C-alpha positions as CSV (number, residue, x, y, z in Angstrom):
1,L,-3.7,76.6,-61.2
2,L,0.1,78.4,-59.8
3,D,0.3,74.2,-58.3
4,H,-0.3,72.7,-61.5
5,L,2.3,74.6,-63.1
6,A,4.6,73.6,-60.6
7,F,3.9,69.8,-60.6
8,A,4.6,69.3,-64.2
9,G,8.0,71.0,-63.9
10,N,7.8,74.2,-65.1
11,T,9.6,76.7,-63.9
12,E,10.4,80.7,-63.2
13,V,6.4,81.7,-62.5
14,K,5.5,85.1,-62.5
15,V,1.8,86.4,-61.4
16,A,1.2,89.9,-62.9
17,P,-0.5,92.0,-60.4
18,A,-4.1,92.2,-61.4
19,A,-5.2,95.6,-62.6
20,A,-8.3,97.4,-61.9
21,G,-11.1,95.6,-62.8
22,E,-10.2,92.3,-63.5
23,I,-12.0,90.9,-60.3
24,S,-15.1,91.2,-60.3
25,S,-18.6,90.5,-59.5
26,S,-22.3,90.7,-60.0
27,G,-24.9,88.9,-58.8
28,A,-24.3,84.7,-58.5
29,K,-21.2,85.3,-60.7
30,R,-17.5,86.5,-60.0
31,R,-14.6,86.5,-62.0
32,A,-11.2,87.0,-62.9
33,K,-8.3,87.8,-65.6
34,R,-4.9,86.9,-64.3
35,E,-1.5,86.5,-66.1
36,V,1.1,84.8,-65.9
37,S,4.3,84.4,-66.9
38,A,6.6,80.9,-66.8
39,R,9.5,78.6,-68.9
40,L,7.5,75.9,-69.9
41,V,9.4,72.1,-70.3
42,V,8.5,71.5,-73.7
43,P,7.8,68.4,-75.5
44,P,10.7,66.8,-77.6
45,A,10.5,67.5,-81.1
46,P,12.7,68.8,-84.2
47,M,14.6,72.5,-83.7
48,A,12.4,72.5,-80.5
49,P,14.1,73.9,-77.7
50,K,13.8,72.2,-74.4
51,T,11.8,74.9,-72.5
52,T,10.4,78.6,-74.1
53,M,8.5,81.7,-72.3
54,A,5.3,81.5,-72.5
55,T,2.0,84.5,-71.4
56,V,-0.8,82.1,-70.1
57,T,-3.6,84.7,-69.2
58,H,-6.6,82.8,-67.3
59,Y,-10.1,83.8,-67.6
60,I,-11.7,82.3,-64.9
61,T,-16.3,82.9,-63.5
62,A,-17.3,81.0,-60.6
63,E,-21.7,80.6,-60.3
64,E,-22.8,80.5,-57.0
65,K,-26.1,78.7,-55.7
66,D,-26.5,79.3,-51.7
67,G,-23.5,81.1,-51.1
68,K,-21.3,78.6,-52.6
69,V,-19.3,77.8,-55.9
70,H,-21.4,75.5,-57.7
71,K,-19.4,75.5,-60.7
72,L,-16.3,77.0,-62.2
73,T,-15.0,77.8,-66.2
74,I,-11.8,78.4,-66.6
75,K,-10.9,79.1,-70.0
76,T,-6.7,79.7,-71.0
77,D,-5.0,81.0,-73.4
78,W,-1.4,80.1,-73.9
79,V,1.3,82.2,-75.6
80,L,4.7,80.7,-76.3
81,H,7.5,83.0,-77.0
82,D,10.9,80.8,-78.1
83,T,9.5,77.5,-80.1
84,P,9.6,77.2,-83.8
85,Y,6.5,78.6,-85.6
86,C,5.2,80.1,-82.7
87,E,4.2,83.1,-84.0
88,C,1.8,81.8,-86.3
89,F,-0.6,80.8,-83.2
90,H,-1.1,79.7,-79.8
91,M,-3.7,77.5,-77.8
92,R,-6.7,77.7,-75.5
93,E,-7.9,75.5,-73.1
94,Q,-11.2,75.4,-71.6
95,M,-12.1,73.7,-68.4
96,T,-15.5,72.9,-66.5
97,I,-15.2,72.4,-62.5
98,E,-18.8,71.4,-61.2
99,A,-19.7,70.4,-57.4
100,C,-21.0,66.9,-57.5
101,A,-21.7,64.7,-54.4
102,E,-18.5,62.9,-54.9
103,G,-16.3,66.3,-55.0
104,A,-16.3,67.9,-59.0
105,V,-16.6,66.6,-62.3
106,V,-13.6,67.8,-64.2
107,T,-14.0,68.5,-68.1
108,K,-11.2,70.3,-70.7
109,G,-10.8,70.4,-74.4
110,F,-8.3,72.6,-76.2
111,G,-8.1,74.3,-79.6
112,L,-5.7,76.2,-81.9
113,I,-6.0,79.3,-83.3
114,F,-4.0,80.3,-85.8
115,S,-2.7,84.1,-86.9
116,Q,-0.7,83.1,-89.9
117,R,-0.3,80.1,-92.4
118,T,2.1,78.1,-91.9
119,F,2.8,74.7,-93.7
120,V,3.6,73.2,-90.5
121,K,0.0,73.1,-89.2
122,S,-0.7,69.8,-89.6
123,M,2.1,68.7,-87.8
124,I,1.5,71.6,-85.0
125,Q,-1.7,70.0,-84.7
126,S,-1.2,66.7,-84.4
127,A,2.5,67.5,-81.9
128,S,-0.5,69.3,-79.6
129,L,-3.3,67.0,-79.2
130,A,-0.7,64.0,-78.5
131,T,0.7,66.6,-76.1
132,Q,-2.1,67.0,-74.5
133,K,-3.2,63.5,-74.1
134,K,-0.5,62.5,-72.9
135,N,-0.5,64.7,-70.1
136,A,-4.2,64.1,-69.1
137,G,-3.5,61.5,-66.5
138,P,-1.1,63.0,-64.7
139,F,-3.3,66.3,-64.7
140,I,-6.3,64.0,-63.0
141,E,-4.0,62.5,-60.8
142,F,-3.1,65.8,-59.7
143,L,-6.3,66.8,-59.1
144,Q,-7.3,63.7,-57.7
145,K,-4.5,64.4,-55.2
146,R,-5.5,67.8,-54.8
147,G,-8.7,66.5,-53.5
148,G,-7.0,64.0,-50.9
149,A,-8.8,61.0,-52.5
150,E,-6.9,57.6,-53.5
151,S,-6.5,57.5,-57.4
152,D,-5.5,53.8,-58.5
153,G,-1.7,55.6,-58.7
154,A,-1.6,55.8,-62.5
155,A,0.9,59.2,-63.1
156,F,0.3,58.2,-67.1
157,E,-2.4,58.1,-69.9
158,E,-2.6,54.9,-71.8
159,P,-2.4,55.4,-75.6
160,E,-5.9,55.0,-77.2
161,D,-5.8,51.8,-79.4
162,I,-5.8,52.7,-83.2
163,E,-6.6,50.3,-86.3
164,V,-3.8,47.8,-86.4
165,I,-2.8,45.4,-89.3
166,Q,-2.9,41.9,-86.8
167,V,-0.1,39.4,-87.5
168,V,0.4,37.2,-85.0
169,D,-2.7,35.0,-83.3
170,A,-1.7,31.7,-81.6
171,T,-2.1,29.2,-78.8
172,I,1.1,29.3,-77.2
173,K,0.7,26.4,-74.8
174,G,2.3,26.1,-71.2
175,F,2.4,30.3,-71.3
176,D,1.8,31.1,-67.4
177,V,-0.2,34.5,-67.7
178,S,0.1,35.3,-64.5
179,K,3.2,34.4,-63.7
180,E,4.6,36.3,-66.8
181,A,2.5,39.4,-65.7
182,D,3.9,39.5,-62.0
183,L,7.3,39.8,-63.8
184,L,6.2,42.6,-66.1
185,L,4.3,44.7,-63.1
186,A,7.3,44.7,-60.4
187,E,9.5,47.0,-59.4
188,D,12.8,45.6,-60.6
189,W,13.1,44.8,-64.4
190,S,16.4,43.6,-63.9
191,A,14.6,40.0,-63.1
192,S,13.9,38.0,-67.0
193,N,10.3,38.9,-68.2
194,F,9.8,38.0,-72.2
195,L,9.4,41.6,-73.1
196,L,13.0,42.0,-72.6
197,D,13.8,38.3,-73.1
198,H,12.2,38.7,-76.4
199,L,14.6,41.7,-77.1
200,A,17.6,39.8,-76.7
201,F,16.0,36.9,-78.7
202,A,16.0,39.2,-81.8
203,G,19.5,40.5,-81.3
204,N,19.1,43.6,-79.7
205,T,21.6,45.4,-77.7
206,E,22.7,47.9,-75.3
207,V,19.5,47.5,-73.2
208,K,18.6,49.7,-70.6
209,V,15.3,49.6,-68.3
210,A,14.7,53.5,-67.0
211,P,13.7,53.6,-62.9
212,A,10.0,53.1,-62.9
213,A,8.9,56.3,-62.1
214,A,6.2,57.6,-59.5
215,G,3.0,56.5,-60.2
216,E,4.0,54.3,-62.8
217,I,3.4,51.2,-61.4
218,S,-0.5,51.0,-59.9
219,S,-3.3,49.3,-59.0
220,S,-7.2,49.8,-58.4
221,G,-9.8,46.9,-58.1
222,A,-8.9,44.0,-60.4
223,K,-6.3,45.5,-62.8
224,R,-3.1,46.9,-62.0
225,R,-1.1,48.8,-64.6
226,A,2.3,49.5,-65.1
227,K,4.3,51.9,-68.1
228,R,8.2,51.5,-68.5
229,E,10.5,52.5,-70.6
230,V,13.4,51.2,-72.4
231,S,16.2,52.1,-74.6
232,A,17.7,49.5,-76.9
233,R,19.9,49.7,-80.2
234,L,17.7,47.5,-82.6
235,V,19.1,44.7,-86.0
236,V,17.8,47.3,-88.7
237,P,16.3,45.2,-91.9
238,P,18.4,46.1,-94.8
239,A,17.2,48.8,-97.1
240,P,17.9,51.9,-98.7
241,M,20.2,54.4,-96.5
242,A,19.4,52.4,-93.8
243,P,22.1,51.7,-90.7
244,K,22.5,48.2,-89.7
245,T,21.6,49.4,-86.1
246,T,19.0,52.2,-84.5
247,M,19.1,54.0,-80.9
248,A,15.0,53.5,-80.2
249,T,12.7,54.5,-77.4
250,V,10.2,51.5,-76.1
251,T,8.1,52.4,-74.6
252,H,5.2,50.1,-73.0
253,Y,2.2,50.5,-71.2
254,I,0.8,47.1,-69.5
255,T,-2.6,46.6,-67.7
256,A,-3.3,42.8,-66.0
257,E,-6.9,42.1,-65.5
258,E,-7.2,39.2,-62.0
259,K,-9.9,37.1,-61.4
260,D,-9.9,34.6,-58.5
261,G,-6.3,36.2,-57.5
262,K,-4.9,35.0,-60.5
263,V,-4.0,36.9,-63.9
264,H,-6.4,36.1,-67.1
265,K,-5.7,38.9,-69.1
266,L,-3.1,40.8,-70.4
267,T,-3.0,43.8,-72.5
268,I,-0.4,45.7,-73.7
269,K,0.7,48.6,-76.3
270,T,4.2,49.6,-76.9
271,D,5.6,52.4,-78.9
272,W,8.6,51.9,-80.8
273,V,9.9,55.5,-81.5
274,L,13.2,55.0,-84.0
275,H,16.1,57.6,-83.7
276,D,18.5,57.1,-86.4
277,T,16.9,55.2,-89.4
278,P,15.7,57.6,-92.5
279,Y,11.9,59.8,-92.4
280,C,12.3,58.5,-88.0
281,E,11.1,61.6,-87.1
282,C,7.8,61.6,-89.1
283,F,6.6,58.5,-87.6
284,H,6.4,55.3,-85.2
285,M,4.9,52.4,-84.5
286,R,2.6,51.1,-82.2
287,E,2.0,47.0,-81.3
288,Q,-1.4,46.4,-79.6
289,M,-1.2,42.7,-77.8
290,T,-3.0,40.4,-75.7
291,I,-2.5,37.7,-73.8
292,E,-5.4,35.6,-72.6
293,A,-5.3,32.7,-70.0
294,C,-6.9,29.2,-71.4
295,A,-6.8,25.7,-70.8
296,E,-3.4,25.3,-72.8
297,G,-1.8,28.2,-71.8
298,A,-2.5,31.2,-73.7
299,V,-4.0,32.5,-76.6
300,V,-1.7,35.3,-77.7
301,T,-3.4,37.9,-81.1
302,K,-0.7,41.1,-81.8
303,G,-1.5,43.4,-84.5
304,F,0.8,47.3,-85.3
305,G,0.0,50.5,-86.9
306,L,2.1,53.4,-87.7
307,I,1.3,57.1,-86.9
308,F,3.1,59.6,-88.8
309,S,3.4,63.3,-87.2
310,Q,4.5,64.6,-90.4
311,R,3.8,64.2,-94.5
312,T,6.7,62.6,-96.6
313,F,6.4,61.0,-100.0
314,V,7.9,57.6,-98.4
315,K,4.7,56.8,-96.4
316,S,3.8,53.9,-99.0
317,M,6.8,52.6,-98.8
318,I,7.0,53.2,-95.0
319,Q,4.3,50.8,-94.5
320,S,5.0,47.6,-97.0
321,A,8.7,47.5,-95.7
322,S,6.9,47.9,-92.1
323,L,4.3,45.0,-92.8
324,A,6.9,43.1,-94.5
325,T,9.1,43.2,-91.4
326,Q,6.1,42.4,-88.8
327,K,5.6,39.6,-91.1
328,K,8.4,38.1,-91.3
329,N,8.9,38.2,-87.3
330,A,5.6,36.5,-86.9
331,G,7.2,32.9,-86.9
332,P,10.7,33.6,-84.5
333,F,7.7,35.5,-81.7
334,I,5.5,32.8,-81.7
335,E,8.5,30.7,-81.8
336,F,10.1,32.5,-79.0
337,L,6.3,32.5,-76.7
338,Q,6.6,29.0,-77.0
339,K,10.2,28.0,-76.1
340,R,9.5,30.5,-73.1
341,G,6.1,28.1,-72.3
342,G,7.9,25.1,-72.0
343,A,5.8,23.5,-75.1
344,E,7.3,21.8,-77.8
345,S,6.5,23.8,-81.2
346,D,7.1,23.0,-84.8
347,G,10.3,24.6,-85.0
348,A,9.5,26.8,-87.8
349,A,11.7,30.0,-87.3
350,F,9.8,31.4,-90.4
351,E,6.5,32.4,-91.2
352,E,5.1,30.9,-94.5
353,P,3.5,33.2,-97.1
354,E,-0.2,33.6,-97.1
355,D,-2.3,32.4,-100.2
356,I,-3.2,34.1,-103.0
357,E,-5.6,33.6,-105.8
358,V,-3.6,31.4,-108.3
359,I,-4.6,30.6,-112.2
360,Q,-4.1,27.1,-112.5
361,V,-2.0,25.7,-115.0
362,V,-1.5,21.4,-114.3
363,D,-3.9,19.0,-113.1
364,A,-2.3,15.8,-113.7
365,T,-1.6,12.0,-112.1
366,I,1.5,11.2,-112.2
367,K,2.4,7.5,-112.0
368,G,5.0,6.1,-110.0
369,F,5.8,9.6,-107.9
370,D,6.6,8.7,-104.7
371,V,5.4,11.4,-102.7
372,S,6.9,10.4,-99.7
373,K,10.4,9.3,-101.2
374,E,10.4,13.3,-102.5
375,A,9.3,14.5,-99.0
376,D,12.5,13.0,-97.2
377,L,14.6,14.5,-99.7
378,L,12.7,17.8,-99.5
379,L,12.7,18.4,-96.0
380,A,16.7,17.1,-95.2
381,E,19.1,19.7,-94.2
382,D,21.6,18.5,-97.0
383,W,20.6,19.5,-100.2
384,S,23.7,18.5,-102.5
385,A,21.1,14.8,-102.6
386,S,18.8,14.8,-105.7
387,N,15.6,16.6,-105.0
388,F,12.8,17.3,-107.7
389,L,13.0,21.2,-107.0
390,L,16.5,20.8,-108.0
391,D,16.6,18.2,-110.8
392,H,13.5,20.2,-112.6
393,L,15.9,23.4,-112.7
394,A,18.6,21.5,-114.4
395,F,16.1,19.9,-116.7
């Protein structure tokens, strides 16, 4: 417990002496209550400090069998002292560790106990859940190292799948999934990979790749994984009160699945966190993309969803604007992949609007109408020549 506090980057750890009766035993059970104070690292959040002092109280029960402990139960109360609304709640973690043939089975959960009402209760709950999920992977990694066993080396937890709106489903001729996977899973991202190249293709600037931390590139059996963080200045679609560009943190979670020594499937989850747009503190966007090798090259599907951390009255506006932007960008994204695959595309850097249900008002045979000639006029770059759409406007 103490070593994990240090492993997680916390400081100023002080253990209070055990008071009378705080360590006890009865039959096959031993129990203890231990209090620790520490300065904890605080996840980035509006108005939150970078660190906070906290009182951490552990209630430990060990159950013995044949002279050896076979089960540990640990309940831990975390009381923060310097964060906004910390007087309204505290967190309780409950963990069980049971011996098994391989070593131990560990389960851990958490809950929030509110002592006062607060209008930010749902925000506290969602932020706490996000932090717990983010910390789960490093916690498992810490325990695996302590047990001396080999882990898959991944010091991160992959984000969970969310319900997405699919915006891309295309076959990309010539796209080499295995080659692209090698570039994405390399430690050095100065080489050209399609995620970085697409950022530049879309007109974004000031792209900086954070170095991969320990455990952020890993492999286990037929799977290779990586977490890579990029900062960039993104182009913002025109919108009321929106700036022309915004800084953003872009975090990619990449999984490559191998078969016969070659990657046949890439799964990429990407969290886009904007920093300078209106209401950006209320939500972030998650894209989920799969790229599967096929005879022609690769089948690419991509969808997106919005994850709201705060309530906002403009939620529906954010959702509709995000959907419009995703649909608009789908065509250029496919075009980019086609060029990268070296295959000829139809050259269309736009997404055709979807069909809608219509009320038919014309159904006629037009004698002498030359469809081929009219098509040539409509598809010419120069629209100064007479085509029937322009002529009908004047008519």
